[in-house]
Every structure is written in C-alpha cells, then in structure tokens.
N, C-alpha and C positions, 0 to 999 in steps of 0.2 A: 504494500500500500504506500502510495507516495505521501509526502508531507501535506499537500493540499487536501487530499482525500481524508487524511486523518484529522484535519482541523475543521472539517465541515460537520456541523451538527444540525440535525433536523429537529423541528418542533412539531409535536402532534397538535392537531386542531381540527377544524371543521370547515368545509366549503359549503356555503349557503347560496341557493339560487331561487329566483322567483320566475315562474313560467306561466304563460297564459295559452289557452287553446280555444279557438272558436268552434263550438260544438255544432254550429250550422254548416261548417266546412271541415268535416273530420279528415279529409285527405290533406289538408294543410298541416304543416309541421307546427308544433308548439313554438312560441316566441319567447326568448329569454329577455326579461325586463330589467334584471338586476342581479348582482352577485356580490358576495363579500366573504372575507375570511373571518373566522372566529377562533380564538385560542382556548375557549372553554365551552363546555356544554351550556353553561348559564348564558354566555353571550350569544350563542347560536339560537337558543330558545328565546331569548329576549328580542333578537332580530325579527323573528316571526311575530311575536306578541306586539311589538311596536307597529309593524306593518298592519296587522289585523285591527288594532285599535285606531290607527290612522284612517283606514278606509271604511271602517264599519258604518259610519253615518251615511256614506254614499252608496251602500249596498242595498239591494232589494231586501224585503223582510226575511225571506228564507235564508239568503246568504248571510245576512246580519246575525240571524239566529245560529247558523253554523259557526260563524266566527266567535261569537260569545260563548257557545257551548265548548269550543276548544279552549278558549281563555279560562273559563270557569272549571271545566271538568277534565278535559283531555290533555291539557298542557303538561301535567305531571307525568303522563305516559310518554310524551315526547322527551321530557327531561331524563326519565329513567333509561330510555333507549339510547340517548346520547351519552349518558354516564357509562353504559355498557359498550360504548364505541360502535353503535349500530346506526346505519343510515335510517332516516325517517322522513316523512313528509306530511304536510297538512294541505288539504284541498278543500276549496269551497267552490260552489257553482253560483254565479250571479247572472241570471238570465241565460243567454247563450254562451257565456264565457266561463271556462273552468280556469281557476287560478290555483297554482300549486307552489308551495314553498318546500323545497327539498334541501336536506342537510345530509352530508356524508362525511365520515372521518377521512382526514388526509394527513400527510406529512408535509410541512412547509419547509422549503429549502431557503437558506439565507440568500439574500441578493448579493451579487458580486460587487466588490468595491474597486475603484480604480486607484492604483498606486502610481499615479502619473508624476513625472519629475517636475 
C-alpha cells in the first residue's frame, strides 16, 4: 500500500435524494430534485422531516395526511433503519405526483487538496 492510500480515511454517512415521478406518465423516468450528504442517521432523518414539514401546507389533504403520519408515527422506523445502516425511503403521493425521499448508507471519501507551490 502506498503512503497516499494509507493516509486516506473514509467517513461513513448517508446519501439522501428527493425524486418525483408523474404517475400520469409512468414511462417517464423519475426526476431527481435534490440530494445531500448526511454524516449521521439523525441528520438524514431530519432532512426528510424538514422537507415534509416545509411542503405539507401545499399538499392535497391525502398527501398532507401521509406526510404527518410519517412525522408522527413512522419516523422512528426510518431512524431505526438508518441506525442499522439500512437504506430506507419515504413516499407520498400528491395528486398525480409521487415524491420519494431515499436515504442509503455510503462511505464518503475526503476531497483532494492541492499542494501547489
């Protein structure tokens, strides 16, 4: 192993994504709307919770109920899955749109730094 490889340390974390899909056009691919890295299960879970709280007032009644059901009752199941390092997702359907927040465990590599003269 060379010196560079020996000095690289990875950090476990989670990759979080938000996808939508138009249910009226099932042949269309889902669209990625946002993604972020989280270094703990709590931060990954919080990312979903903040998104759901932020959009809940703009959702139709059924989708709002789905969002608040997850926030009240199912969020703990998501946190437990993340603590076990398992991928998980939360999906709500608002009219013809399916919105999915997906979280999966990853290993983050440090970014390279330039040692320029």
